[in-house]
ZAPA-820730 format. One record per residue (C-alpha): x, y, z; residue in three letters. Coordinates in steps of 0.25 Angstrom, whole numbers, padded with zeros to 4 digits, always signed. Layout:
# residues N
XYZALA...
END
This chain:
# residues 757
+0494+0314+0240MET+0483+0305+0238LYS+0474+0300+0226ARG+0461+0304+0232MET+0449+0295+0230GLY+0458+0283+0232GLU+0462+0283+0247THR+0461+0269+0252THR+0452+0264+0263ALA+0464+0262+0272ALA+0468+0277+0270GLN+0454+0281+0273ARG+0453+0272+0285GLY+0466+0277+0291PHE+0462+0292+0288ALA+0449+0290+0295GLY+0456+0284+0307ARG+0466+0295+0307GLN+0456+0306+0306ALA+0448+0300+0317ALA+0460+0299+0326ALA+0463+0314+0323GLN+0449+0317+0327ALA+0451+0309+0340ASP+0464+0316+0343VAL+0457+0330+0341LEU+0445+0325+0350GLN+0455+0320+0361ARG+0462+0333+0362GLU+0453+0338+0373GLY+0439+0335+0367ALA+0434+0332+0381THR+0435+0346+0386ASP+0426+0358+0382VAL+0436+0366+0374MET+0440+0355+0364THR+0425+0352+0362VAL+0424+0367+0358LEU+0437+0368+0350GLU+0432+0356+0341GLU+0422+0366+0335VAL+0431+0378+0336GLY+0425+0384+0348LEU+0433+0390+0360ASP+0431+0383+0374ALA+0425+0397+0379LYS+0414+0396+0369THR+0404+0388+0378GLY+0407+0398+0389TRP+0404+0410+0381TYR+0392+0404+0375ALA+0387+0401+0389ALA+0390+0415+0393MET+0381+0420+0382THR+0370+0410+0385LEU+0369+0412+0400TYR+0371+0427+0399GLY+0361+0429+0389THR+0351+0420+0395GLY+0352+0426+0409GLY+0352+0440+0404LEU+0339+0438+0396VAL+0332+0431+0407THR+0336+0442+0417ALA+0331+0453+0408VAL+0318+0445+0406LEU+0316+0444+0421GLN+0318+0459+0422LEU+0308+0462+0411LEU+0298+0452+0416MET+0300+0450+0431PRO+0286+0444+0433ASN+0288+0433+0422ALA+0302+0428+0426ILE+0306+0425+0441PRO+0317+0433+0447VAL+0324+0420+0450GLY+0326+0419+0435VAL+0333+0433+0435PHE+0343+0428+0445TYR+0346+0416+0437LEU+0348+0424+0424ALA+0358+0432+0432LEU+0365+0419+0436ILE+0365+0415+0421ALA+0372+0429+0417MET+0382+0426+0428VAL+0384+0412+0422LEU+0386+0418+0409GLY+0396+0428+0414GLY+0404+0417+0421LEU+0406+0410+0408CYS+0416+0420+0404VAL+0426+0416+0415PRO+0422+0401+0412GLY+0427+0404+0398ALA+0440+0410+0402LEU+0444+0400+0413TYR+0436+0387+0411TRP+0434+0386+0396PRO+0437+0371+0395ASN+0432+0366+0408ALA+0421+0356+0407ASN+0417+0359+0421TRP+0415+0374+0419ALA+0406+0371+0407VAL+0397+0362+0415HIS+0397+0372+0426MET+0392+0382+0416ARG+0381+0373+0410LEU+0377+0369+0424LEU+0375+0383+0429ALA+0366+0386+0417GLY+0358+0374+0419ALA+0357+0378+0434GLY+0352+0391+0431ILE+0341+0386+0422PHE+0337+0375+0432LEU+0336+0386+0443ALA+0328+0395+0433GLY+0318+0383+0431ALA+0314+0384+0446PHE+0314+0399+0448VAL+0307+0403+0435ALA+0294+0397+0438GLY+0284+0397+0427PRO+0293+0406+0418SER+0303+0394+0417ARG+0296+0390+0404GLU+0302+0402+0397ALA+0316+0398+0401PHE+0316+0384+0396VAL+0325+0387+0383LEU+0336+0394+0392LEU+0343+0381+0395PRO+0348+0381+0380LEU+0358+0391+0385PHE+0364+0380+0394ILE+0364+0370+0383LEU+0369+0377+0371VAL+0384+0377+0374THR+0384+0362+0379PRO+0376+0357+0367SER+0383+0365+0356TYR+0397+0367+0362LEU+0400+0355+0371TYR+0392+0344+0364GLY+0383+0333+0370ALA+0391+0329+0382ARG+0387+0343+0388PHE+0374+0346+0381ALA+0366+0333+0384ILE+0368+0333+0399PRO+0364+0348+0401TYR+0353+0346+0390GLY+0347+0335+0399LEU+0348+0343+0411VAL+0342+0356+0405VAL+0331+0349+0397THR+0327+0341+0410ALA+0325+0355+0417VAL+0318+0361+0405ILE+0308+0349+0405THR+0305+0350+0420ILE+0304+0365+0419VAL+0293+0364+0408LEU+0286+0353+0414LEU+0285+0360+0428ALA+0280+0373+0421THR+0265+0375+0419ASP+0262+0377+0405GLY+0255+0371+0392PRO+0261+0358+0386ALA+0272+0357+0397GLN+0277+0343+0392VAL+0277+0348+0377ALA+0285+0361+0381HIS+0295+0352+0389ALA+0296+0343+0377TRP+0298+0353+0367VAL+0308+0362+0375THR+0317+0351+0379VAL+0316+0346+0365GLY+0320+0359+0359ALA+0332+0361+0369VAL+0337+0347+0365TRP+0335+0350+0350MET+0344+0362+0352ILE+0354+0355+0361VAL+0354+0343+0351ALA+0356+0352+0339ALA+0368+0359+0346PHE+0374+0346+0350MET+0373+0341+0336VAL+0379+0354+0330ALA+0390+0353+0340GLU+0393+0339+0337THR+0392+0341+0322THR+0401+0354+0323THR+0411+0347+0331ARG+0411+0334+0322ARG+0413+0343+0310LEU+0424+0352+0316ALA+0431+0339+0321ARG+0430+0333+0307LEU+0435+0346+0300ASN+0446+0348+0311ARG+0450+0333+0309ARG+0451+0335+0294LEU+0458+0348+0295ALA+0469+0342+0304TYR+0470+0328+0296THR+0478+0324+0284ASP+0467+0319+0274PRO+0475+0307+0269LEU+0481+0301+0281THR+0471+0306+0292GLY+0483+0311+0300LEU+0484+0324+0306ALA+0489+0335+0296ASN+0499+0346+0297THR+0488+0355+0302ARG+0485+0346+0314ARG+0500+0344+0316LEU+0503+0358+0317ARG+0491+0360+0327THR+0496+0349+0336GLN+0510+0355+0335LEU+0505+0368+0339SER+0498+0362+0351GLU+0510+0354+0356ALA+0519+0367+0355LEU+0509+0375+0362ALA+0511+0367+0375LYS+0525+0372+0376GLY+0539+0365+0376PHE+0542+0356+0387GLY+0544+0341+0390PRO+0529+0339+0392ASP+0526+0346+0379ASN+0537+0340+0370ALA+0532+0333+0357PHE+0539+0327+0345ALA+0536+0329+0330LEU+0539+0318+0320PHE+0541+0321+0306ALA+0539+0310+0296ILE+0541+0309+0281ASP+0539+0297+0272LEU+0552+0293+0264ASP+0550+0295+0248ASN+0535+0295+0250PHE+0534+0304+0237LYS+0538+0292+0229LEU+0525+0284+0233VAL+0516+0294+0227ASN+0525+0296+0214ASP+0528+0281+0212THR+0514+0275+0216PHE+0502+0284+0218ASP+0496+0294+0228HIS+0487+0283+0233THR+0499+0275+0238THR+0505+0287+0244GLY+0492+0289+0252ASP+0492+0275+0257ARG+0507+0277+0262VAL+0503+0290+0269LEU+0491+0284+0276CYS+0499+0271+0280ALA+0510+0280+0286VAL+0500+0289+0293ALA+0493+0276+0299GLU+0507+0270+0303GLU+0512+0283+0309LEU+0499+0285+0317SER+0500+0271+0323SER+0514+0274+0329GLU+0510+0286+0337VAL+0501+0288+0349ASP+0487+0294+0348HIS+0491+0307+0353PHE+0502+0309+0343ASP+0499+0316+0330LEU+0503+0310+0316VAL+0501+0321+0305ALA+0504+0321+0290ARG+0511+0333+0286ARG+0509+0331+0271GLY+0514+0322+0261GLY+0522+0311+0267ASP+0525+0319+0280GLU+0520+0315+0293PHE+0522+0321+0308SER+0519+0315+0321VAL+0518+0324+0333LEU+0521+0317+0347VAL+0516+0326+0358VAL+0519+0316+0369ASP+0534+0312+0368ILE+0536+0307+0383ASP+0540+0293+0383ARG+0539+0292+0368ARG+0551+0287+0360ASP+0551+0296+0348LEU+0562+0289+0341ASP+0555+0276+0342ALA+0542+0283+0337LEU+0550+0289+0325ALA+0555+0275+0322ARG+0540+0270+0323ARG+0535+0280+0314LEU+0546+0277+0303ALA+0542+0262+0304ASP+0527+0266+0303ALA+0530+0273+0290ILE+0538+0261+0285GLY+0527+0252+0288ARG+0516+0261+0281ALA+0525+0263+0269ARG+0528+0248+0267MET+0514+0245+0268ARG+0509+0255+0258THR+0521+0258+0248CYS+0534+0250+0252PRO+0540+0253+0238GLN+0544+0268+0242VAL+0553+0270+0254THR+0544+0265+0265PRO+0550+0274+0276SER+0548+0287+0282GLY+0557+0298+0290SER+0553+0301+0304VAL+0559+0312+0313ALA+0554+0320+0325TYR+0557+0332+0334VAL+0554+0336+0348LEU+0547+0349+0351SER+0556+0360+0356GLN+0555+0373+0363SER+0550+0384+0354GLY+0545+0375+0343ASP+0534+0379+0334THR+0526+0371+0324ILE+0535+0375+0313ALA+0548+0373+0320SER+0545+0359+0325ILE+0540+0354+0311LEU+0552+0360+0305ARG+0561+0352+0315ARG+0553+0339+0313ALA+0555+0341+0298ASP+0570+0344+0299ASP+0571+0331+0307GLU+0563+0323+0297LEU+0572+0329+0286HIS+0584+0324+0293ASP+0578+0310+0293ALA+0575+0311+0279LYS+0589+0314+0276ARG+0593+0301+0282SER+0583+0294+0273PHE+0589+0300+0261HIS+0603+0297+0266THR+0598+0282+0266GLN+0591+0282+0253TYR+0598+0293+0245GLY+0592+0305+0239GLU+0588+0299+0226ARG+0576+0301+0217ASP+0563+0297+0223ASP+0561+0286+0212ALA+0572+0279+0219ASN+0566+0278+0233HIS+0558+0266+0230LEU+0560+0255+0240SER+0562+0243+0230LEU+0560+0232+0240ALA+0562+0217+0235ASP+0570+0221+0223GLY+0559+0227+0216GLU+0561+0237+0204GLY+0554+0249+0201THR+0545+0242+0191ALA+0539+0233+0202GLY+0540+0242+0214MET+0525+0244+0216VAL+0519+0234+0225ARG+0505+0231+0227ARG+0501+0236+0241ILE+0488+0230+0247PRO+0476+0239+0245ASN+0471+0244+0259PRO+0458+0247+0253GLU+0457+0233+0247GLY+0460+0227+0260VAL+0450+0236+0267ALA+0439+0231+0257ALA+0442+0217+0259ALA+0441+0218+0274ILE+0428+0226+0271GLY+0423+0214+0263ARG+0426+0204+0273ALA+0419+0212+0284TYR+0407+0214+0275SER+0406+0199+0273ARG+0405+0197+0288ARG+0395+0208+0290THR+0381+0205+0291SER+0371+0210+0280ALA+0363+0217+0291ARG+0375+0225+0296ARG+0379+0229+0282LYS+0365+0234+0280ASN+0365+0242+0293LEU+0378+0248+0289GLN+0374+0252+0275ARG+0362+0259+0281ARG+0370+0266+0291ILE+0380+0270+0280ASP+0368+0275+0272ALA+0362+0283+0283ALA+0376+0289+0286ARG+0378+0293+0272GLU+0364+0299+0271TRP+0366+0307+0284SER+0379+0312+0279GLN+0372+0318+0267GLY+0363+0326+0275LEU+0364+0341+0278ASP+0365+0341+0293THR+0359+0355+0295ARG+0346+0351+0288TRP+0347+0337+0296SER+0348+0343+0310PHE+0338+0354+0308SER+0328+0344+0302ALA+0331+0334+0314ILE+0328+0345+0323ALA+0313+0345+0318LEU+0311+0331+0322LEU+0310+0333+0337PRO+0300+0344+0334ALA+0291+0335+0326ALA+0292+0324+0336PHE+0289+0333+0348SER+0277+0339+0342VAL+0271+0326+0337ALA+0274+0319+0351LEU+0268+0331+0359LEU+0256+0333+0350THR+0253+0318+0351ALA+0253+0318+0366PHE+0245+0331+0367GLY+0257+0338+0374ALA+0254+0350+0365LEU+0239+0352+0367ASP+0232+0360+0362PRO+0240+0357+0349LEU+0231+0349+0339PRO+0237+0336+0337THR+0236+0337+0321ASN+0244+0350+0322VAL+0255+0344+0331GLY+0257+0332+0322LEU+0257+0341+0309LEU+0267+0350+0315ALA+0276+0337+0319ALA+0274+0333+0305LEU+0279+0347+0300GLY+0292+0346+0309PHE+0294+0332+0303PHE+0292+0337+0289GLY+0303+0348+0292LEU+0312+0337+0297PHE+0310+0329+0284LEU+0312+0341+0276THR+0325+0344+0283GLY+0331+0330+0281MET+0328+0331+0266TYR+0334+0344+0265ALA+0346+0339+0273SER+0347+0327+0263HIS+0345+0336+0251ARG+0355+0347+0257HIS+0345+0359+0255TRP+0351+0373+0257HIS+0352+0375+0272ILE+0344+0389+0271GLU+0331+0381+0267ILE+0332+0376+0282MET+0326+0390+0285ASN+0313+0385+0280LEU+0313+0373+0288GLY+0316+0380+0301PHE+0305+0391+0297LEU+0295+0380+0294THR+0298+0373+0308ALA+0296+0386+0315THR+0282+0389+0308VAL+0278+0374+0311LEU+0282+0376+0326THR+0275+0389+0327GLY+0262+0383+0321TRP+0262+0372+0331ILE+0265+0381+0343VAL+0253+0390+0338TRP+0244+0377+0337GLN+0248+0372+0350ALA+0242+0384+0358GLY+0248+0384+0373ASP+0256+0372+0370ALA+0264+0379+0359GLY+0272+0384+0371SER+0278+0370+0371ALA+0283+0371+0357LEU+0290+0385+0357LEU+0304+0379+0359ASP+0304+0373+0345ILE+0307+0387+0340PHE+0320+0388+0346PRO+0325+0375+0341VAL+0322+0379+0327LEU+0329+0392+0328VAL+0342+0386+0335LEU+0342+0375+0324TYR+0341+0386+0313ALA+0352+0394+0319PHE+0361+0382+0320TYR+0358+0376+0306PHE+0356+0388+0298LEU+0365+0398+0305GLY+0363+0412+0310ALA+0356+0419+0298ARG+0346+0408+0295GLN+0344+0405+0310GLY+0341+0420+0313ALA+0330+0419+0302MET+0323+0409+0310LEU+0324+0416+0324VAL+0313+0426+0320LEU+0302+0416+0316PRO+0305+0405+0326ALA+0308+0413+0338MET+0297+0424+0334GLY+0287+0412+0334ALA+0293+0407+0347TYR+0291+0421+0354THR+0278+0423+0347ALA+0272+0410+0352PHE+0278+0412+0366ALA+0272+0426+0368VAL+0260+0426+0360ALA+0256+0412+0364GLY+0255+0416+0379ASP+0264+0405+0383TYR+0270+0405+0397ASN+0281+0415+0398TYR+0281+0416+0383GLY+0289+0429+0382LEU+0300+0425+0391GLN+0300+0412+0384ARG+0301+0419+0370ALA+0312+0428+0375VAL+0321+0417+0381LEU+0318+0407+0370GLY+0323+0417+0360THR+0335+0421+0368LEU+0339+0406+0369VAL+0338+0404+0354VAL+0346+0417+0350LEU+0357+0415+0360VAL+0358+0400+0358CYS+0358+0402+0343ALA+0369+0413+0344ALA+0378+0404+0352ILE+0376+0392+0343VAL+0378+0400+0330LEU+0391+0407+0336LYS+0397+0394+0340VAL+0392+0387+0328ARG+0399+0397+0319ASN+0412+0396+0326VAL+0412+0380+0325SER+0408+0381+0310LEU+0420+0390+0307ARG+0429+0381+0315PHE+0424+0369+0307THR+0425+0376+0294LYS+0439+0380+0297ARG+0443+0365+0299HIS+0435+0361+0287SER+0443+0370+0279GLU+0456+0366+0285LEU+0453+0351+0282SER+0454+0355+0268GLU+0467+0363+0268ILE+0481+0357+0268ASP+0487+0360+0281ALA+0501+0364+0275LEU+0498+0372+0262THR+0484+0377+0265GLY+0479+0371+0252LEU+0467+0362+0250ALA+0470+0347+0255ASN+0466+0334+0250VAL+0452+0335+0256ARG+0449+0348+0250SER+0454+0343+0236LEU+0445+0331+0236GLU+0433+0340+0239MET+0437+0350+0229ARG+0439+0339+0218VAL+0426+0333+0221ARG+0418+0346+0220ASP+0425+0350+0207VAL+0423+0336+0201VAL+0408+0336+0205GLU+0407+0350+0198LEU+0415+0344+0186ALA+0405+0333+0184GLN+0395+0344+0180THR+0404+0349+0169GLY+0406+0362+0176ALA+0421+0361+0178VAL+0433+0352+0173ARG+0443+0351+0185PRO+0458+0349+0184VAL+0467+0344+0195ILE+0482+0348+0195VAL+0491+0339+0204THR+0504+0344+0209ILE+0515+0336+0215ASP+0529+0343+0219LEU+0541+0336+0213ASP+0551+0330+0223LYS+0545+0337+0234PHE+0550+0326+0244LYS+0564+0332+0242LEU+0559+0345+0249VAL+0556+0338+0262ASN+0568+0328+0261ASP+0578+0339+0258ARG+0573+0350+0267TYR+0561+0347+0276ASN+0546+0346+0277HIS+0545+0360+0281THR+0551+0365+0268ILE+0542+0354+0261GLY+0530+0361+0267ASP+0535+0374+0263ARG+0536+0369+0249VAL+0522+0363+0249ILE+0516+0376+0255GLU+0523+0384+0244ALA+0519+0375+0233VAL+0504+0375+0238GLY+0504+0390+0238ARG+0510+0391+0224ALA+0500+0381+0218ILE+0488+0389+0225SER+0494+0402+0220GLU+0495+0397+0206THR+0480+0392+0204VAL+0467+0400+0206ARG+0461+0401+0220SER+0449+0393+0216ASP+0458+0381+0212GLU+0460+0371+0223LEU+0474+0368+0227VAL+0476+0356+0236ALA+0488+0349+0243ARG+0487+0334+0242ARG+0498+0331+0252GLY+0513+0332+0251GLY+0517+0340+0239ASP+0505+0337+0230GLU+0494+0347+0226PHE+0482+0348+0218PHE+0475+0359+0211VAL+0460+0358+0207MET+0456+0366+0196PHE+0441+0367+0193GLY+0440+0370+0178ASP+0453+0375+0172PRO+0457+0375+0157GLY+0468+0367+0152GLU+0476+0379+0148SER+0474+0384+0162GLN+0479+0371+0169ILE+0491+0371+0161GLY+0495+0386+0165VAL+0492+0383+0180VAL+0500+0370+0180VAL+0512+0378+0174ASP+0510+0389+0185ARG+0509+0378+0196LEU+0523+0372+0191HIS+0529+0386+0192GLY+0523+0389+0205ALA+0527+0376+0212ILE+0541+0377+0207GLU+0542+0391+0212HIS+0537+0387+0226ALA+0546+0375+0227ARG+0558+0383+0222ARG+0557+0394+0233ARG+0558+0384+0244ILE+0566+0372+0239CYS+0573+0377+0226PRO+0583+0365+0227ASP+0572+0355+0225LEU+0563+0351+0213PRO+0552+0362+0212VAL+0543+0356+0202THR+0529+0349+0203ALA+0522+0338+0196SER+0508+0343+0191VAL+0497+0335+0185ALA+0484+0340+0179ILE+0471+0331+0179VAL+0458+0336+0173ALA+0445+0330+0178TRP+0438+0320+0169ARG+0423+0319+0166LEU+0416+0309+0176GLY+0429+0309+0185GLU+0426+0308+0200THR+0434+0317+0210ALA+0442+0305+0215ASP+0445+0300+0201GLU+0450+0314+0197PHE+0459+0315+0209LEU+0465+0301+0207ARG+0468+0305+0193ARG+0475+0318+0198ALA+0484+0309+0207ASP+0487+0300+0196ALA+0491+0311+0187ALA+0500+0317+0197MET+0507+0303+0199HIS+0509+0302+0184ASP+0515+0316+0184GLU+0524+0313+0195LYS+0530+0301+0188LEU+0532+0309+0175GLN+0538+0320+0183THR+0548+0310+0189ARG+0551+0304+0175SER+0554+0318+0170ARG+0564+0320+0181GLY+0557+0333+0186TYR+0561+0340+0173HIS+0554+0353+0178LYS+0563+0354+0190GLN+0570+0367+0190THR+0583+0370+0197ALA
END
């Protein structure tokens, strides 16, 4: 459909606005409740409840067992609180069944956990120091599943209690202990929040791409079918009735065949923008493919649908007159109302039939002549002078930009350039390396600050400052690795080095080393998240082994209890996060794949084609391959939709796409450009092979079309373009478009001599 690499600024701007609007619609669909927040990353609303059941149940069980094994070390009151925690974990099961989406129930669950910890701080006595990491059980679900609006308030309450508990408990380096533990908790919570935000943003972006037409920014067929499914699921009734509009541009094929695909793109983008301006924000405007659009109106009360149909037709006329008035600047519009027993297929078919009747009236008015006679020769122009100069939207945008630049101060321009440079630099970083590197900054800052103020006595000042420099050096190394995109497994060395450095400073600090132990859990949880289960598990033994060894052998207060509970917190939190993370990543990957697949045929779409061509051209620059693009355009396909309906047209497109895929090798990319246009990307074929493949393509396409519409032309125009040395991907694609345009002109001039009876 489009000459890639030449989309205008106006098209890009409209596509961006439409994409943002689609994202807003997705977010408005209940984004304020817990269920939608989780669904955005592919999780069920019950996930938080089951995670809480695991956390509270495990924490309560281990604490109760510890009290039974060491009754003199842990007060009996803690045992009863552990039993309450297990009961709370059990109550999460009915919570998941009966109140999975209720915000109040989530708050009650979290407040109950916070209350147990607060009560434990009073009844545990001196042993409370061993329980300071257990509040992470309360904070994991809100920080990783529900985001900042849940995590920050509970994090503030919990860390305030931790601070009071540690400052009120006798022991060495109390201030340092409170500082490090609270910092460790917030580092873990912040990491989970960043991970949650990043995952949700990525999932939202991929979902938006998967449900958005790449040219116009409107919803695609996949999104339309999803919305129809949701509307039909509500059942039939006066309160649930909806209308589906089917829209087709008259003689649009002639725009591409007579002018070029760039002009066709401008027409489609202009029509999309005008159609969107005529509907309410909760209506759905979708591009079904080619020049076909749909509008789903879910709220038809007090809506004049006939008037809306007229407005949509007028909108098409305005858009086409503005962009390409020479070719029949009109469109056909029809609509149907939902009925009892409707399915997605039936209502689409009924809408197509109504549109087909509307198209018949158009042909009755204009006559069913050859496409070349459907030019609107306004002002008495002949065919030689029919092409008018149309204002270049990109040139207009550039002129406005220049005028704005003249009015902008040099200081503001310099600031903007710096912001853009910083943004460009940050986008080139590997986020996994960046996040793990940034996690070491608080460690460097905390060790330096506490050492300088003597809060870690008897730690020697030079040792503390040297350790701080070591953490800072690891930070710089991680940022360099992020910029250079080092292999992620090298990060193991960074985490292991940080573990050794932490162990060294704990050993040098003597009794005050107790205050630094909670750095170990941060390193382990970060490793689990950024490196995955296998690599994270490799760090558990050295890191938590050092944690346990120092806690027990260092003769710290309640060291054994602290080692057991700290290890429990790390393992359970890591298991929960890994499970949820894997589900979210699979969900995101699925939508990422959908964003590169044509919704109708299952072939690659324009996005996937552009990426593949760029990759192959980059490889071709090295001389490794000599790629070839074969472009395919079905001859007189418009007659299929006009004589039958768009449902039959879709069947033809699907059959042709399948025939093309079965004709070429599985490693060659077959993409649908839009409408009835296809691309086949060959990596490094020989000239003789291309000739044989093209002959097979002609036969396969004719056979596929003849099976469905034997009374209409069954041929296709095919053009072959080989990559030229030094040619960019955009230039390669533009030349492929130009070759197809020339081929169509020659095909029309030959009178479709390949057409069979």
